[in-house]
C-alpha positions as CSV (number, residue, x, y, z in Angstrom):
1,X,-34.4,-4.6,17.6
2,X,-33.0,-3.0,20.9
3,X,-29.3,-2.1,20.6
4,X,-27.6,-2.5,24.1
5,X,-25.1,-0.3,25.5
6,X,-22.5,-2.8,25.1
7,X,-23.3,-3.3,21.2
8,X,-23.3,0.3,20.8
9,X,-19.8,0.4,22.7
10,X,-18.5,-2.5,20.4
11,X,-19.7,-0.9,17.2
12,X,-17.6,2.3,17.8
13,X,-14.6,0.3,18.6
14,X,-15.3,-1.7,15.6
15,X,-15.9,1.5,13.7
16,X,-12.7,2.9,14.9
17,X,-10.6,0.1,13.5
18,X,-12.3,0.6,10.4
19,X,-11.6,3.9,10.2
20,X,-8.0,3.6,10.6
21,X,-8.0,0.8,7.6
22,X,-9.7,3.1,5.4
23,X,-7.3,6.1,5.9
24,X,-4.4,4.0,4.9
25,X,-5.5,0.8,3.0
26,X,-4.9,1.2,-1.0
27,X,-8.2,1.7,-2.9
28,X,-10.2,2.7,0.2
29,X,-7.9,5.8,0.8
30,X,-8.0,7.0,-2.6
31,X,-9.0,10.6,-2.6
32,X,-11.4,10.4,-5.6
33,X,-13.9,8.4,-3.6
34,X,-16.9,10.4,-2.0
35,X,-16.4,10.9,1.6
36,X,-20.2,10.1,1.8
37,X,-19.6,6.7,0.2
38,X,-16.8,5.9,2.4
39,X,-18.9,6.8,5.6
40,X,-21.8,4.9,4.5
41,X,-19.5,2.0,3.6
42,X,-17.8,2.1,6.9
43,X,-21.2,2.2,8.9
44,X,-22.5,-0.8,6.7
45,X,-19.6,-3.1,7.3
46,X,-19.4,-2.2,11.2
47,X,-23.2,-3.0,11.1
48,X,-22.4,-6.3,9.7
49,X,-19.1,-7.1,11.8
50,X,-20.9,-6.6,15.3
51,X,-23.0,-9.5,14.8
52,X,-20.0,-11.9,14.1
53,X,-16.8,-10.9,15.8
54,X,-16.3,-11.9,19.2
55,X,-17.5,-8.8,21.8
56,X,-15.4,-7.8,24.8
57,X,-17.2,-8.7,27.9
58,X,-15.3,-5.6,30.1
59,X,-16.3,-2.5,28.5
60,X,-14.3,0.8,29.2
61,X,-15.9,2.1,32.2
62,X,-14.1,5.8,32.2
63,X,-14.2,8.1,29.6
64,X,-10.3,8.1,29.5
65,X,-10.4,4.1,29.0
66,X,-12.5,4.7,26.4
67,X,-10.4,7.2,24.5
68,X,-7.0,4.7,25.1
69,X,-9.4,1.8,23.7
70,X,-10.6,3.8,20.5
71,X,-6.9,5.0,19.8
72,X,-5.8,1.2,20.3
73,X,-8.5,0.1,17.9
74,X,-7.6,3.0,15.2
75,X,-4.0,2.0,15.3
76,X,-4.7,-1.7,14.7
77,X,-6.6,-0.4,11.5
78,X,-4.1,1.9,10.6
79,X,-1.3,-1.0,11.0
80,X,-3.4,-3.3,8.8
81,X,-3.9,-0.7,6.1
82,X,-0.3,0.4,6.0
83,X,0.9,-3.1,5.7
84,X,-1.3,-3.3,2.7
85,X,-0.4,-0.1,1.4
86,X,3.0,-1.4,1.0
87,X,2.0,-2.8,-2.5
88,X,1.2,0.8,-3.7
89,X,4.4,2.4,-1.8
90,X,6.8,-0.4,-3.5
91,X,5.5,0.1,-6.9
92,X,5.5,3.9,-6.8
93,X,9.1,3.7,-5.7
94,X,9.5,1.4,-8.6
95,X,8.0,3.9,-11.2
96,X,10.1,6.7,-9.6
97,X,13.3,4.7,-10.0
98,X,12.2,4.3,-13.7
99,X,11.4,7.7,-14.7
100,X,14.7,8.8,-12.7
101,X,16.7,6.2,-15.1
102,X,14.6,7.5,-18.0
103,X,15.0,11.1,-17.3
104,X,11.6,11.9,-17.4
105,X,11.3,12.6,-13.5
106,X,10.9,16.1,-14.2
107,X,7.9,15.9,-16.2
108,X,5.4,15.2,-13.5
109,X,1.6,15.8,-13.3
110,X,-0.6,15.8,-10.1
111,X,-2.1,12.5,-9.2
112,X,-5.6,13.1,-8.1
113,X,-6.0,9.9,-6.1
114,X,-3.0,10.9,-3.8
115,X,-2.5,14.5,-4.4
116,X,1.1,14.4,-5.0
117,X,3.1,14.6,-8.3
118,X,3.7,11.6,-10.0
119,X,5.9,11.0,-13.4
120,X,4.8,8.9,-16.4
121,X,6.0,5.5,-15.2
122,X,5.0,5.9,-11.7
123,X,1.4,6.8,-12.7
124,X,1.2,3.9,-15.3
125,X,2.5,1.2,-12.7
126,X,-0.1,2.6,-10.2
127,X,-2.8,2.2,-12.6
128,X,-1.7,-1.2,-13.7
129,X,-1.4,-2.6,-9.9
130,X,-4.8,-1.0,-9.0
131,X,-6.3,-3.1,-11.8
132,X,-4.5,-6.3,-10.9
133,X,-5.2,-5.6,-7.2
134,X,-9.3,-5.3,-7.8
135,X,-9.0,-8.0,-10.3
136,X,-7.8,-10.4,-8.0
137,X,-10.3,-9.1,-5.3
138,X,-7.2,-7.5,-3.2
139,X,-9.8,-5.3,-1.5
140,X,-11.8,-8.1,-0.2
141,X,-8.4,-9.8,1.0
142,X,-8.0,-6.6,3.1
143,X,-11.3,-6.6,4.4
144,X,-10.9,-10.3,5.3
145,X,-7.6,-9.5,7.0
146,X,-9.6,-7.0,9.2
147,X,-12.2,-9.4,9.9
148,X,-9.6,-11.9,10.9
149,X,-8.0,-9.3,13.3
150,X,-11.1,-9.4,15.3
151,X,-10.3,-13.1,16.3
152,X,-6.7,-12.6,16.8
153,X,-7.0,-9.3,18.5
154,X,-10.3,-9.1,20.0
155,X,-11.8,-5.5,20.8
156,X,-10.3,-4.2,24.1
157,X,-8.0,-7.2,24.3
158,X,-4.3,-6.2,25.6
159,X,-1.9,-5.5,22.6
160,X,1.7,-5.9,22.5
161,X,3.0,-3.3,19.7
162,X,6.5,-4.0,20.3
163,X,7.4,-6.9,18.0
164,X,4.8,-5.6,15.5
165,X,6.2,-2.2,15.0
166,X,9.6,-4.0,14.9
167,X,8.2,-6.0,12.0
168,X,6.9,-2.9,10.3
169,X,10.5,-1.4,10.4
170,X,11.9,-4.0,8.1
171,X,9.0,-2.9,5.3
172,X,11.6,-0.4,4.1
173,X,13.9,-3.2,2.8
174,X,10.8,-5.0,1.1
175,X,9.8,-1.6,-0.5
176,X,13.3,-1.3,-1.8
177,X,13.2,-5.1,-3.5
178,X,9.9,-4.6,-5.0
179,X,11.1,-1.3,-6.7
180,X,14.6,-2.9,-7.7
181,X,12.6,-6.2,-9.1
182,X,10.0,-4.4,-11.2
183,X,12.5,-1.4,-12.4
184,X,15.5,-3.7,-13.0
185,X,14.9,-4.2,-16.9
186,X,14.8,-0.5,-17.4
187,X,17.8,0.5,-15.1
188,X,19.8,-2.2,-16.9
189,X,19.0,-1.2,-20.4
190,X,19.5,2.7,-19.5
191,X,22.8,1.5,-18.1
192,X,24.0,-0.1,-21.2
193,X,22.8,2.7,-23.1
194,X,25.0,5.5,-21.0
195,X,27.7,3.2,-21.4
196,X,27.2,3.2,-25.1
197,X,27.0,6.9,-24.8
198,X,30.4,6.9,-22.9
199,X,32.0,5.0,-25.7
200,X,30.5,7.1,-28.6
201,X,31.7,10.2,-26.7
202,X,35.2,8.8,-26.7
203,X,35.3,7.7,-30.4
204,X,33.2,10.7,-31.8
205,X,33.9,13.6,-29.8
206,X,31.9,16.1,-32.0
207,X,28.6,14.5,-31.1
208,X,26.9,16.1,-28.5
209,X,25.8,12.9,-26.4
210,X,24.3,14.6,-23.6
211,X,21.5,16.0,-25.8
212,X,21.2,12.8,-27.8
213,X,20.4,11.1,-24.5
214,X,17.5,13.1,-23.9
215,X,15.8,11.8,-26.8
216,X,17.1,8.2,-26.7
217,X,16.9,7.1,-23.0
218,X,13.1,8.0,-22.8
219,X,12.3,6.3,-26.2
220,X,14.1,3.2,-25.1
221,X,12.7,3.1,-21.9
222,X,9.3,3.4,-23.0
223,X,9.4,0.4,-25.5
224,X,11.4,-1.7,-22.5
225,X,8.2,-0.8,-20.1
226,X,6.0,-2.0,-23.2
227,X,7.9,-5.2,-23.4
228,X,7.6,-6.0,-19.8
229,X,3.9,-5.2,-19.4
230,X,2.8,-8.9,-20.2
231,X,5.1,-10.1,-17.3
232,X,3.8,-7.5,-14.8
233,X,0.8,-9.2,-13.9
234,X,2.4,-12.2,-12.3
235,X,4.9,-10.0,-10.7
236,X,2.3,-7.8,-9.2
237,X,0.2,-10.8,-8.4
238,X,2.9,-12.5,-6.2
239,X,3.7,-9.1,-4.4
240,X,0.2,-9.0,-3.5
241,X,0.0,-12.4,-2.0
242,X,3.3,-11.7,-0.1
243,X,1.7,-8.6,1.4
244,X,-1.0,-10.4,2.5
245,X,1.0,-12.7,4.2
246,X,2.7,-10.0,6.0
247,X,-0.4,-8.4,7.1
248,X,-1.5,-11.6,9.1
249,X,2.1,-11.9,10.5
250,X,1.7,-8.4,11.9
251,X,-1.5,-9.4,13.3
252,X,0.1,-12.3,15.0
253,X,3.0,-10.4,16.2
254,X,0.8,-7.8,18.0
255,X,-0.8,-10.6,20.1
256,X,0.1,-10.4,23.7
257,X,2.4,-13.2,24.4
258,X,2.0,-15.2,27.6
């Protein structure tokens, strides 16, 4: 089989979009996955896509135009992956809230998947969310969204980043909502525990409620976390599907209108 220059150019641009996705999307951006495995997967997926996605009839004819086109394709992949990563960011925020309320945020360990420090609940939530994400084929959904992006935003087509970036800026609200939804049981219970300590401090001032809180709040928080685990699956499932819808919304908004 002879590969034409147009196909080689299309392969390069498809690869650029895939690289952007793999750098930001959950599971694919895990630092523990071998770089050689990622590179092999990138080339394999790009080799499959080149035969099924629409190819541009106008190839970049200057080095500058080629670099700009590669940068645009890379940015599209980053946007798709960043939107998918909203799942992990929101869940990490929920774990941070839980750890802070339970008073164990200082007891953090290095998370090898991100290279950042994470406390107990943050790491537990991340692992549970990753299991749910893989169990419902979330990684396939991300690749499917990227595949659809080649039809909504063909290679080399003009892109309008204005509405897409404006939509992405609203993700801060979504991260906060995801975090509060998942962490609200522990936040509420710890608030009641603190209220009880306040009453106890007024009734029996000789009791050192500050030191007492170091033992009771983490213990109560752990029991509450174990109690809500059965319902976490459905909550995380709903979050994953909501984020997948947002990925498609971003792609539609990136289309050049008119």
